[in-house]
Structure formats: structure tokens, C-alpha cells
C-alpha positions in Angstrom: 89.1 163.4 -162.3 86.9 162.1 -164.7 89.2 160.9 -167.3 90.9 158.5 -164.2 87.0 157.3 -163.9 86.9 156.8 -167.7 90.1 154.9 -168.2 89.1 152.7 -165.3 85.6 152.1 -166.7 87.4 151.1 -170.0 89.8 148.8 -168.4 90.0 145.0 -169.9 88.2 143.0 -167.4 86.7 145.9 -165.4 90.4 146.5 -164.2 92.6 149.5 -165.3 96.2 149.4 -166.2 97.7 151.7 -163.9 99.6 153.2 -167.6 96.8 153.9 -168.9 95.6 155.6 -165.7 99.1 157.6 -165.1 98.7 158.6 -169.5 95.5 160.4 -168.9 95.3 162.3 -165.5 98.5 163.9 -164.3 97.2 164.1 -161.1 96.8 160.5 -160.8 100.0 159.9 -162.6 101.7 160.4 -159.4 100.0 158.3 -157.0 99.9 155.5 -159.8 102.9 153.6 -158.1 100.4 153.5 -155.0 97.3 153.6 -156.1 97.2 150.3 -158.1 93.2 149.7 -159.7 89.7 151.0 -158.7 90.0 151.5 -155.5 93.2 153.7 -155.8 91.5 155.8 -158.5 88.4 156.4 -156.4 90.2 157.0 -153.3 92.5 159.9 -155.0 88.9 161.0 -156.6 87.4 161.3 -153.2 90.6 163.1 -151.9 90.3 165.3 -155.0 86.4 166.4 -154.4 86.9 166.8 -150.5 89.8 169.1 -151.3 87.7 171.2 -153.7 84.7 171.5 -151.0 87.0 172.4 -148.6 88.5 175.1 -151.1 85.4 176.5 -152.0 84.2 176.8 -148.0 87.7 178.4 -147.4 87.0 180.9 -150.1 83.4 181.8 -148.7 85.0 182.1 -145.2 87.6 184.6 -146.6 85.3 186.7 -148.3 83.2 187.3 -145.2 86.9 188.9 -143.6 87.2 190.5 -146.7 90.3 188.7 -148.0 88.9 187.5 -151.0 87.1 189.2 -154.3 83.5 188.1 -154.9 84.4 186.2 -158.4 87.0 184.3 -156.6 84.2 183.0 -154.1 81.7 182.6 -156.8 84.6 180.6 -159.1 85.1 178.6 -155.7 81.5 177.6 -154.8 80.5 176.9 -158.8 83.7 174.9 -158.4 83.0 172.9 -155.4 79.2 172.5 -156.7 80.2 170.8 -160.0 82.3 168.4 -157.5 79.5 167.6 -155.5 77.4 166.9 -158.3 80.3 164.6 -159.9 80.2 162.7 -156.8 76.6 162.4 -155.9 76.2 160.8 -159.7 79.3 158.3 -159.0 77.5 157.2 -155.9 74.2 156.5 -157.5 75.6 154.5 -160.3 77.8 152.5 -157.6 74.2 151.9 -155.6 72.9 151.0 -159.1 75.7 148.4 -160.0 75.4 146.9 -156.6 71.5 146.8 -156.8 72.2 145.1 -160.2 74.5 142.4 -158.8 72.8 141.9 -155.8 69.0 141.0 -158.2 71.3 138.3 -160.6 70.4 134.9 -159.5 72.7 132.4 -158.1 
């Protein structure tokens, strides 16, 4: 996920080349034909984050029913926490960029 974002951020003129994204992240490579550009990468990253958060919830619920070990629950919840922290960091950067653009003199 982070590699795809880094590739987009380092793209020429703010636009990433699809071939560069495909080389760095296999998850994005499968959708690179349909998701060209920053919006597509951001959409894929968001979908992956939602999936990770749902997996953490599902592991917690399965643990209540005794189907999953405590170790698996901790791993899933920690992964969900890292994903949430990354999403908040990306959101903060987007808000910061928007504020900088809005302060520019026209």
C-alpha cells in the first residue's frame, strides 16, 4: 500500500506512471489497467484498508465464539490498528495540502 502511494507522490509532475505503480505493488498491478492515476491508487488503498479493518472485526467476533485463537485476534487487531493509523496520516496530509492550496494568492 505505502509503496503505491510513494510511487504516486514521486511521479513526474504529480502524475504516476501506471508501469511504475505495477512494478512496486502487485496488489495495484492487478488493477492498474482500470485504475490509472492517483485517484485509482487511492481508491485501491482505501479498499485494502477497509478489508483489513473488517478482517480485524471478524477475528474479534470469531474469538468470542471460540473459533479463533487469541494470537490470531491480536495479529488481526494490530494490523487493523496500523492500517487505521496510516489512513489518518494520509487524511492529515490531504487536509494539509488543501489548506496550503487554499492559502495561495490568486
